Structure formats: C-alpha cells, structure tokens
N, C-alpha and C positions, 0 to 999 in steps of 0.2 A: 440254098433255095432248094425244096421238093419242087418235084412235077406235074403241073399242074395241069389237068384233061380241058381238053377242047371247050366241053361243057364249063369247067369251071374260069378256062379262060375268057369266056364270052360274059358269064357273068359280074368277073371283075371289072372287064370294060365297062360296063354302065357307070359302075362307081367313076371310072375314067373319065366321065362323059359328062353326068350330071354336079358331078362337082366345082363342073366350071360352073354352074349356076351360085352353089354357095359361096364359090367367092370373087365372082364379076358381080351375080346383080344383089343377092344379101346383104354382102358385107362393105363391096369397093365402089365400083361403079353407079349404080343408083342410089345409091345415097346422096351421093354429090352430084349426080345429075339432076335428083329432086329438089335439093336445093336451088340450083342455079334455074331450075323450070318453072319453080314456084315463087323465086325470088325472095324462099323463106327459110324455114331454121329445117334440117334434113330429118330431125330427133323426129315432128310428125309422123315417119316412119313406122313409128315404133309401135303407135294404133292399130296401123292397117297390117304390120304384123300379128300383133294378137288378134285382128280379126280375123286373118288367115288362119292362125293355129283352133283359134275356136271352132270355124266351119269345118277343120281337117279333123277335131278330135271327135265333133258330133258323128261326123262321117264315115268315121274308119271302120271303126264294130259291125256297123249296119252294112259296107261294101265288103268288107273282110267276110263277112259271114255267105252273102250270096256268090262270093267268087269263090268258096272252096268245093264250088260242084264243077265235076270233069267240063274241062276247056273253056271255062270261066274266066281264070286268072289271067292268061294272058290276056283276055279281050279287054279287058280293065285298065292293066299295065295300058297296053298301046294308047287306050283313051286315054288316058290321063298324061303319057308321055307325051301323044301331042297336042294336047292342052298348053302343057307347057312350054315343049319348042314355040307352037304358034304363037302364044300370046308373049314371050320371049322376045321375039323378033318383031310382033307388034308394038313392046314399046319405041322403035325407029322409027315408027310416024305417024304418033302423035302431035297435033298442030301444037306448035309453039303456046306454051299459056292455058295448055287445057288440063290439068294438073290431075281435076279429077278423072279425066279418060284416064289418064294415065295409071293413076292409082288401081282403078277398073282394073287397066289390062295387066297390073303386075298382081293383086290380088287373085286374079284365076292362074298366071303361072307361075302362081305359090300354090296354089291349091292343084296343080297338075302334078308341079316338083313331089311337093307332099304325097298327094296319090298316087303317086308311081311307086313311092319309096316302100307304099303299103305290101305293095304285090312284088316287088324288087328285094325285101327282106325277104320274104314269106317265101322265093324260089329259091334261097338257100338252103331249105330243107328237100328240093329238086335238083340240085345241082352237085349235092357230094352228101357224102356221110358222114355220119358221129364225130368218127374218132379224126377227119380231117377238118372240122369246120371252123374248128377254133383259127388254123390258118387259113383256112380260105377267107373266113369274116373280114380278118387283119389283112390279109391281102387287098380287100376292094377297098378299105380304106388307108391303106397303106399308099396302094399306089393312085388312087383317088384322090388323094395331097399332093404327088408329088406332079401329077399330067394336069390337074388344074393350074400349076403356074405358068405349060405353054399357052391355053387362050388366054389367058390372065397378062401373061408378057406383050403376048401381041397386040392383047387391047391396050395394054397402057400405052406401048410404043407409035400406036395410030393418035392415041389423046394427043401425046407429050408433041408429037409429029404436026397435028392440025392445030394444036394450042389447047392448053388447061385449059380456057375460058370459052372456050368453042363447043356447040352442043354436039357438031356432026362426029366431032370424034365419039364420042359414047354412044351415038348412035348404033357406029359402024362394031364398038365393043358389046352390043347386045347380039346383034346380027352374028356376030364370030362368035359369039357362046352360046347361041341356038344350034349354030350349024354342028359346034365341035361335039353339042350334045347329042346330034339328030346321031349323026356319023357313027359313036362308037355304043348306039345303040342298036346297030344294026344287026352281030353279031350276038346279041342275047334274043333278039326274036326269031333271031334264023337256028338258035343252035342249044336253046333252054327251055324245056316244052316242061308242061304241069304231070309230075307223076305219081303225087299223092294226091286223092281227092272222094269225095261222096259223090256217088253214081247218082243221077239224074235222077227226079219224081215230079209228077206233076204238083203243079200251087209250088214250085220252089220258092219265089217269092214270099209267098206269105209264111213256108215253114223257115226259109231264113231267120226271120221273123221271130218265130216261136222257139227254136233253137236259141239264138242269142239271150232272150228272154230267158231260156234256162239255164245258159252259160253263166249267165251275168249273176243270177240270183242263189247258181249251186257252187257259184268260183271259191268260196273261202274251202269249200270240199277241196279243190285241188291246193292242198298247200305248200306244196314246191312253187306252184306257180304264184299264186298268191300273195304268197311271204316273200319271193323274189321282186315281183313287181311295186312290193311297197317300197322293196330297198331302194329296187330301181329310180322307182320317183324321185326319193329323197337324193341320191347322192348325182343324178342327172340333171338335177333341177338346179346342183350346184356346178356341175358343167356346163350346162345351157347359159349358165347367169354370167358365169366368166369368158365364156367365148362372143358371148355377146356383150360386156360390157369391157372387157379387158381396157379396146381402145378410150372409151369415153372416161371411165376411172383413171386413166393416164392422165390425159388430157386436163382431167377435172384436179387431180393430185400436183402435175406440176406446172400447171397454168401458163401462162405467158405466152411467146414467142419460139420457147423453148420445143414445144410439139407440134412439128408441123410433118406434112405429106411426107415426104419422107422417112419417118418415123414410122409413120403409118404403113409404108409400103414395107420397112424395114421388118416392124412384128412379125406382119400377115407371111410376108415370102419366110421368117426364122421359123416361124410354128409349122408350114408346110414342109419346110424341107426336112427338119427335125422329127417331125409326126412320120416322115414318110420311113425310114427303118425302124422307129419306136414301137410303130404298129405291126412289123414284121417279128422283131424281137419278141412282142409280146405275143405271139400266138404260137411262136416258138416254144417259150419258156412255159408256156401253159398245157405243154405238154409233162412238163416235169414238175410243176406247182399249180396245176389246174386252173382253168378259168378263172374261178372264184377267189385263189389263191392271188391271181393276177390284179382284180379289180379289187380287191382288198390292199396291192401295194401301190394304185391307182389312186384309188383315195386316197393314201396316207399321201401322196404326192401333191395332189390339190388343195390338203391341206396348210400343208409345207408352205405350196405356193403362195397361198391365202396370206399365211403370217409375213413372207416375204413381200408381198404387195401392198398390205401396210405398213412397209418399214422405206419401200425405197423414195427418193429425193434427188436424183438425176437420170439422165437419159440411157444412159448404161444399164441402170436397173432394169431398166423397160426392156432390153431384149435380154437381159439374163432371165426376169419373166416370160419374156415370148417362148422360153428355150423348157423351159419348168412346165409350163402348158404344152408345150409341141408336146413333151417328152411321155405324156400318159392319156394328151385328147384322143387318139386315133385306138389307142389300146384297149382304154376301158370303153368306148364306146363298140369297139368293135365284137370284144368278149363280150359284152353284154346281152349283145344280139344273137351271138353263136350259143353262148350257154343258154338265153333261154328257147331258142329254135330247137336242142338238145332233149329238154327237157316238159314240149309238148308232143300234143298229137300231132303228126304229121299231117292225118285230114284235116284236120282243120286249124291247120296253120296259116292261112288267109286270116280266118277268122280271132284267132289269138293275137296274131301281130296286129290288129285294127285295136285291140287294149292293148298292145304294147305303143302302141302308137298313141292314143287316148292318155297314157301315163304319160308319154313322154312330151307331148302339145302343150298341156297343160301344166308341165313343171317348166316351161319353157317362156310361162306368163307369169309365173311366180316369182322366179329367182329374178329378173329384174328388178321384178315390182318391189323385192325386199332392200336390194339394194340402193335404187329412186328415194324408198322412202324412208332409209336412216339417213342417208345425205341429204335430206328436205328438214328429218327432224333435227337434225343433231347440229347442222350447216355445215357440216364434214363432211366430205366425200371419202376421203380416208377412214372414218368408221366403217362405210357402207361394207367393204372387203369383208370384213370380221362377221357381218350379217349371216354373211351365209356357209361359214365353217359348220354348224350347227347341222344343217343340212347335210354336208358329209361324216359328220361323226354320228346323226342318227341314222343314213344311212349304211354305215359298215356294223352298228352293233344291230340293226336288222335282218341285213345280211347273212352276218352271223346265224341266225337263227333258219337260217335255210336248211331244209336238211339237205343228206348228201348228194353229192353230183349223181351217185347209182339211181337216185330216185326218178321216174319220172312216169307224168300221167302216159299212161296207155289206153283209156276208155275215156268215151266221150259222156256226156252226160245221158242219160236212156230217154228212146224218143219214141 
C-alpha cells in the first residue's frame, strides 16, 4: 500500500460513506421496502430510477460549468450531499401507504447522491497529482466497496431481528445509512479544497451557459476527450446493465424457489468483498500497464462474464458470476475516472465531469433497456445477456482509437 496523504484519505472516506447509499438504498433495502410499502411490484422502481438519472444528466453539465468558479465547487457539493442524507432519512418517516411521497423522497435522495458525486469526482484533480490519480481513484472505489458492508450488515441485522416482514427494520436501515454517509463526509468537507478554478467574473451564471455552449459545440475538437467519452459511454453501458440486472437476470434464468434472499445477499457480498482488493490491484497494475491497458483487460473480463452468464444453470454458477463481476467492476470504474481526470483541463474539471456524468447516466438507462427488450421479444431471459456484449466490443474498439495517454487537453475553448 502506498502512503496516502491526509487530503487523499479524506477524499477516499467520502466513497466509503456514500457507497452505503448504493448498497442499501439503490440495490437492497429500498426495493424490498417499496414492494411491501406499496403492496406491489418493486420493479416499478426502475421507472423512477430512470427519471432521476435523466434529471441528473440534464443538470450535470450546467451545474459543473457554474461550479468551476473559485469557491463554488464545495458549496455545490455540500448542497447535494445534504439533500441526499436528508431525504434518505426522510424515507423513514413517510406514512404507510403513501408510496407517491416515498418515491418523491427517493428521487430527491437519488438526485442528492448523484449530484454530489459530480463534484466529488471532480475533486480528484484537487486531491492528488496526475501520477497518483489511478491509485487514489482505485482506493476510493476499493475502500468504498468494503466499507459499505458495515452499515449494510448492521441494517440487515436490525431488519432480521425486528422481522423481515416489518417496515420498522427497513426504516431504521435508512437512518443508519444516512448517518454513516454523513459522518464519513466530514473529513472531505474539512480537508479537501478546490485548487483548480476559474477566477470569478461578473454575470458568471450567464457566462457559464455561454462557456457550456462553446464546449458542447467544440468538444469534437478535443479529440482525446471526445473519443474517450464515446468509448466510455459504450462499455460503461454494459457495466451498468450488469450491475443493475445481474440479480433479476439470475432470478429469471434459474426461476422457481432456488433463488432466494440468501442468494441475493451472497451475490452482493461476494461482489463487494472481491471488488475491494481487485480495485486496488487494478490501480497498482495501471502503473505498469497504463490505465487504458487495464480498462481493456476489464472490458475483456466483462465479455467473458457475459458468455459465462448465458450458460448458468445452478446456484453455484451465480457465485462464480458474482466473483467475475466483482473482479473487474471497481477497477474499470476507478481507472475510467482517473484516466478522464488526467486528460481534461483541471480548471474546468467540474464542467468536463458534468459531461462525463451525462454519458454515464444515459448509459445506465440504455443498457438495462436492451436486456429487458431482448427478453421480451425472445421470451428467453438467457438471451438478454448476449445483447450487451456488442456494447463491450464497440467500447473496446473505440478505446483503441483514443490517442496516447500523454496527449492532454491543456487549453480550454476561447472566451
């Protein structure tokens, strides 16, 4: 392990905090709670997840452009972070049966979570130097994975003790998640500061929109950034589809009573535990084989995982699939973030990470849709996993066209 600075540790701790939201709210507790709360199908959450993703995708570049001004980044980060933990806690106080209010609070919590991530990701350029970004970014994902097990495990214990069919346990789980997220965010607020920025100027909001328009108009001129974003959009689409659809896919393929809550928990824990060391390993190997080289390896791993997923026929196969996903998931996400941070102009990091977030959010919509559509038209869920292999293959091919790692955008568009 390389020695981390105080600033780097503080930045990483936020990943340890907000990963509790991904684990408990997005993946595990809320979908079950919603199904009990509404007495209906928790799959309806998919529509609201898409709505939140679309809202964040629309707002990301706008907010990022404004936040590039001096002393704005942390203010935006704190606003969205507070929105996230307040409405995550608020999920626990919604009157029983008022599912529309529950969904409203959930969407606001998701907006807070995703909005804060825009500025958290862009803080990477203020946290460390270029030659350490791969390692620090990988450490964020790695420790985030392993740390999320703690509040999730406590919440599951509470739910089990009170009763799996009792709403109170899930409500306490929401509060535990919010508290964990909030406490581990304090070091970032205190120790991480915006180093790269644009100096304040009159009418900065209006000028931010002008800058955003120029960037969008001229982004093709930034060949390295544009080509990487296109590749990222394709392969992260496949990654997002597998993250969100691995459990529903496995349940549909195996069917019957062989797939239960124990298997779900087992898959989640395997992915989190294996992703921890593998994300760190990806970060270390990036020094020798470059970040782009390790992303290539991760994409190839996902292709193999898709082929293997097509052939699963018993529970033990699910755990092998979870191990394969976990081995690549953190590394691909972490190195994509750090590689991008190194090729963009640091003073415009928020704006460029806004575009990065747009590509990631829209990819999160398309991938699961492809799988669902193939399952519907073929009547066989097994075929759906093959439908996302072309995304990885195309992403791999486009990534090959990204200029050498040394090429970097050093000058922003003319003002």
